[in-house]
C-alpha positions as CSV (number, residue, x, y, z in Angstrom):
1,M,-44.5,15.8,-85.8
2,T,-43.1,12.4,-84.6
3,K,-39.6,11.3,-85.3
4,L,-40.9,8.8,-87.8
5,Q,-42.9,11.5,-89.6
6,K,-39.8,13.8,-89.7
7,F,-37.7,11.0,-91.2
8,H,-40.3,10.6,-93.9
9,V,-40.2,14.3,-94.7
10,V,-36.4,14.4,-95.0
11,Q,-35.9,11.1,-96.8
12,M,-38.9,10.6,-98.9
13,P,-38.3,11.1,-102.7
14,Q,-40.6,13.6,-104.4
15,L,-42.7,11.5,-106.7
16,R,-44.8,13.6,-109.2
17,V,-47.1,12.8,-112.1
18,V,-46.3,15.2,-114.9
19,P,-47.3,15.6,-118.6
20,T,-45.0,13.5,-120.7
21,E,-44.7,16.3,-123.3
22,Q,-43.1,18.5,-120.6
23,V,-40.3,16.0,-119.9
24,I,-37.2,16.7,-122.1
25,L,-33.9,15.0,-122.5
26,H,-30.4,16.4,-122.1
27,E,-28.8,13.7,-124.2
28,S,-29.5,11.5,-127.2
29,F,-31.1,8.1,-126.6
30,D,-30.2,4.5,-127.5
31,T,-32.7,3.3,-130.1
32,K,-32.0,-0.4,-129.5
33,R,-32.6,-0.1,-125.7
34,T,-35.8,2.0,-126.3
35,T,-37.3,-0.7,-128.6
36,K,-36.8,-3.4,-125.9
37,L,-38.0,-1.1,-123.1
38,K,-41.3,-0.3,-124.9
39,K,-42.1,-4.0,-125.1
40,K,-41.1,-4.6,-121.5
41,I,-43.3,-1.7,-120.2
42,I,-46.4,-2.9,-122.1
43,E,-45.9,-6.5,-121.1
44,S,-45.4,-5.7,-117.4
45,G,-48.4,-3.3,-117.2
46,K,-46.5,-1.4,-114.5
47,W,-44.3,1.7,-114.2
48,K,-41.4,0.5,-112.2
49,D,-38.5,3.0,-111.8
50,P,-39.5,6.7,-112.2
51,P,-36.9,8.7,-114.2
52,I,-35.2,11.4,-112.2
53,V,-35.9,14.9,-113.3
54,T,-35.3,18.5,-112.3
55,R,-37.6,21.4,-113.0
56,L,-36.4,24.1,-115.4
57,Q,-37.2,27.8,-115.1
58,D,-39.6,27.5,-118.1
59,G,-41.6,24.8,-116.3
60,R,-40.4,21.8,-118.2
61,Y,-38.6,18.9,-116.6
62,M,-35.1,17.9,-117.7
63,V,-34.3,14.2,-117.3
64,V,-31.3,13.7,-115.1
65,D,-31.4,9.9,-115.4
66,G,-33.8,7.8,-117.4
67,A,-33.5,9.0,-121.1
68,N,-34.5,5.6,-122.5
69,R,-37.5,5.2,-120.2
70,T,-38.7,8.7,-121.0
71,T,-38.3,8.1,-124.8
72,S,-40.2,4.9,-124.5
73,M,-43.1,6.6,-122.8
74,K,-43.2,9.3,-125.5
75,A,-43.1,6.6,-128.2
76,L,-46.0,4.8,-126.5
77,N,-48.0,8.0,-126.5
78,I,-48.7,7.8,-122.8
79,P,-49.9,11.2,-121.7
80,H,-48.4,11.3,-118.2
81,M,-45.3,10.0,-116.4
82,L,-44.4,9.3,-112.8
83,V,-41.0,11.0,-112.1
84,Q,-38.8,11.6,-109.2
85,E,-38.1,15.4,-108.9
86,V,-34.8,16.6,-107.5
87,D,-33.0,19.9,-107.0
88,Y,-30.3,19.7,-109.6
89,F,-27.9,21.7,-107.6
90,D,-28.2,19.7,-104.4
91,P,-24.6,18.9,-103.5
92,S,-25.6,15.2,-103.0
93,I,-26.2,14.9,-106.8
94,R,-22.9,14.4,-108.4
95,L,-22.1,14.6,-112.1
96,K,-19.4,12.5,-113.8
97,S,-18.5,11.6,-117.4
98,W,-18.5,8.3,-119.1
99,N,-15.9,7.4,-121.7
100,H,-16.7,4.9,-124.5
101,A,-14.8,1.9,-125.7
102,V,-15.9,1.0,-129.2
103,R,-15.1,-1.6,-131.9
104,L,-14.4,0.9,-134.7
105,P,-10.6,1.2,-135.4
106,I,-9.0,4.4,-134.4
107,D,-7.7,5.0,-137.9
108,E,-11.3,4.9,-139.2
109,L,-12.5,7.5,-136.7
110,T,-9.6,9.8,-137.1
111,E,-10.0,9.7,-140.9
112,V,-13.6,10.9,-140.6
113,L,-12.7,13.6,-138.1
114,K,-10.0,15.0,-140.5
115,R,-12.6,15.9,-143.0
116,D,-14.0,18.4,-140.5
117,T,-12.3,21.8,-141.0
118,R,-12.8,22.6,-137.3
119,I,-10.6,19.7,-136.3
120,S,-6.8,19.4,-136.5
121,L,-5.8,16.2,-134.5
122,R,-2.7,16.2,-132.4
123,R,-0.9,12.9,-131.9
124,M,0.5,12.1,-128.4
125,T,0.4,9.5,-125.7
126,D,-2.7,8.8,-123.7
127,T,-1.0,10.0,-120.5
128,Q,-0.2,13.3,-122.1
129,A,-3.7,13.7,-123.4
130,K,-5.2,12.9,-120.0
131,K,-3.1,15.6,-118.4
132,L,-4.1,18.2,-121.1
133,L,-7.7,17.3,-120.8
134,S,-7.7,17.8,-117.0
135,K,-6.3,21.3,-117.6
136,R,-9.0,21.9,-120.3
137,K,-6.4,22.5,-123.0
138,I,-8.0,20.0,-125.3
139,L,-11.6,19.1,-126.0
140,G,-11.2,15.3,-125.8
141,Y,-9.3,12.5,-127.4
142,L,-9.3,9.1,-129.0
143,C,-7.0,6.4,-127.6
144,G,-5.9,3.1,-129.1
145,R,-5.0,-0.2,-127.4
146,N,-1.3,0.7,-127.6
147,G,-1.7,4.0,-125.8
148,T,-1.5,6.2,-128.9
149,A,-3.9,9.1,-128.6
150,F,-5.3,11.8,-131.0
151,A,-6.4,15.0,-129.2
152,L,-9.4,17.1,-130.3
153,P,-8.7,20.9,-130.3
154,I,-10.6,23.3,-128.1
155,Q,-13.4,25.1,-130.0
156,K,-14.3,28.7,-130.2
157,S,-17.6,28.3,-128.3
158,A,-19.4,25.8,-126.1
159,S,-21.9,25.3,-128.9
160,E,-19.2,24.3,-131.5
161,A,-17.5,22.1,-128.9
162,L,-20.7,20.1,-128.3
163,S,-21.3,19.9,-132.1
164,V,-17.9,18.4,-132.6
165,L,-18.5,15.8,-129.8
166,N,-21.9,14.9,-131.3
167,C,-20.3,14.5,-134.7
168,L,-17.8,12.1,-133.2
169,A,-20.4,10.1,-131.3
170,D,-22.5,9.8,-134.5
171,E,-19.7,8.0,-136.2
172,Y,-20.0,5.0,-133.9
173,E,-23.5,5.3,-132.4
174,G,-25.5,2.3,-133.7
175,K,-22.4,0.9,-135.5
176,S,-20.7,-0.6,-132.5
177,V,-21.2,-2.1,-129.0
178,I,-20.4,0.7,-126.5
179,H,-18.6,-0.1,-123.3
180,R,-18.9,2.7,-120.7
181,T,-15.8,3.3,-118.5
182,E,-14.3,5.9,-116.2
183,D,-10.8,4.9,-117.4
184,S,-9.2,7.4,-119.7
185,T,-6.0,5.5,-120.8
186,H,-5.4,2.3,-122.7
187,R,-6.0,0.5,-119.3
188,A,-9.7,0.8,-120.2
189,F,-9.2,-2.1,-122.6
190,H,-8.0,-4.5,-119.9
191,G,-10.5,-7.4,-119.7
192,L,-12.3,-6.3,-122.8
193,S,-12.5,-8.3,-126.1
194,K,-9.8,-7.5,-128.6
195,Q,-12.7,-6.4,-130.9
196,M,-12.9,-3.2,-128.8
197,K,-10.3,-1.1,-130.5
198,T,-10.8,2.6,-129.7
199,L,-11.4,4.5,-126.5
200,V,-13.3,7.8,-126.9
201,V,-12.5,10.1,-123.9
202,Y,-14.9,13.0,-123.2
203,P,-14.4,16.2,-121.2
204,A,-15.6,16.6,-117.6
205,L,-19.2,17.8,-117.6
206,T,-20.7,20.5,-115.5
207,K,-24.4,21.0,-114.5
208,K,-24.4,24.6,-115.7
209,G,-22.9,23.4,-119.0
210,I,-25.7,20.9,-119.4
211,L,-28.4,23.5,-118.7
212,S,-26.8,25.9,-121.1
213,A,-26.9,23.3,-123.8
214,I,-30.6,22.7,-123.2
215,E,-31.2,26.4,-123.5
216,R,-29.4,26.4,-126.9
217,G,-31.5,23.4,-128.0
218,Q,-28.5,21.1,-128.0
219,Y,-28.2,17.5,-126.7
220,L,-25.2,15.7,-125.3
221,P,-24.0,12.5,-127.0
222,S,-25.9,9.4,-125.7
223,G,-24.5,7.9,-122.5
224,I,-21.7,10.3,-121.6
225,S,-23.3,11.9,-118.5
226,R,-23.4,10.0,-115.3
227,H,-25.5,11.4,-112.4
228,L,-25.0,9.9,-109.0
229,V,-28.2,10.4,-107.0
230,L,-28.9,9.4,-103.4
231,R,-32.3,8.2,-102.2
232,R,-33.5,7.0,-105.5
233,A,-37.1,5.7,-105.8
234,L,-37.1,2.2,-107.4
235,R,-39.7,-0.5,-107.8
236,V,-42.8,1.7,-107.3
237,W,-44.9,-0.6,-109.6
238,L,-47.6,1.9,-110.4
239,P,-50.2,0.4,-112.7
240,L,-49.6,1.7,-116.2
241,S,-53.3,2.1,-116.6
242,V,-53.2,5.2,-114.3
243,L,-50.7,7.0,-116.5
244,R,-52.4,5.9,-119.7
245,S,-55.8,7.0,-118.7
246,R,-57.4,9.8,-120.8
247,T,-60.2,10.4,-118.4
248,L,-58.3,10.9,-115.1
249,T,-57.0,14.4,-114.5
250,L,-53.4,15.1,-113.5
251,R,-54.6,15.8,-110.0
252,Q,-56.5,12.5,-109.8
253,K,-53.5,10.6,-111.0
254,Q,-51.3,12.2,-108.4
255,A,-53.8,11.3,-105.8
256,R,-53.6,7.6,-107.0
257,V,-49.8,7.7,-106.6
258,D,-50.0,9.3,-103.1
259,A,-52.5,6.7,-102.0
260,L,-50.3,3.9,-103.4
261,I,-47.2,5.2,-101.5
262,A,-49.2,5.6,-98.3
263,K,-50.5,2.1,-98.6
264,L,-47.0,0.7,-99.2
265,F,-45.8,2.6,-96.1
266,K,-48.6,1.2,-94.0
267,E,-47.8,-2.3,-95.1
268,G,-44.2,-1.9,-94.2
269,K,-43.0,-2.4,-97.8
270,V,-40.9,0.8,-98.1
271,R,-37.2,0.4,-97.3
272,Y,-34.4,2.9,-97.5
273,Y,-30.9,1.5,-98.0
274,P,-28.1,4.1,-97.6
275,E,-25.5,1.5,-98.7
276,G,-24.6,0.7,-102.3
277,I,-26.6,-2.4,-103.4
278,Y,-26.6,-4.9,-106.3
279,L,-29.9,-5.6,-108.0
280,F,-30.3,-8.9,-109.8
281,D,-33.7,-8.6,-111.4
282,E,-33.0,-5.9,-114.0
């Protein structure tokens, strides 16, 4: 094996053609983005950026990144997908949480939450809430532009906790523009329109927690998980006709993908950039 071949073995992403029905989500999806994506996929006639998945013990594939792309393919009734398979517990794959800044007033959201008998909100400052959340003494919290926070209590089980978080997300999902941020205090509003009135701060996520939720048949709220993955495969540009075909077998489709990748390598069109990059054609 030459040095170049060895580099390919280590660095090359695992690109696999899998049945679309075997690909499942771990979070809800954004209906508005899916509608636009379906049209974009059909118009381009190409499968551009493979979703990142990990294989579960039952043989299914859980989407690590690419919920909207996956949902679009399912909606288009395309039988197979090209995905990038990864080892979920590879240390290079990091999991973080997104918080959401939304337009709904904090009073409106807290009023709805008070109707849930599982929730007794505690008022405090955002810095106090941030500290308690880091110690896992609260489930999450809402924060206003003035730094006033309302903390969600810890629940009896992981299932109930996720149910509460989903109920909260349902109150603004589809009703407001959502700005994702890592900030967890009123500083998140800096630079944002005054129409953004409430920050929803979610707990830190764990990979085991996500897998446990999948086993229970639960989903995370849309857009709160953030997976950082090295060596991502982008701009593959596989003809959509390959994945849409009802006559080609799974093995034949995989062979088409392998041939395409080999051709791109031979033509010197494959590049690996270890640095962070900005893409301006999304």
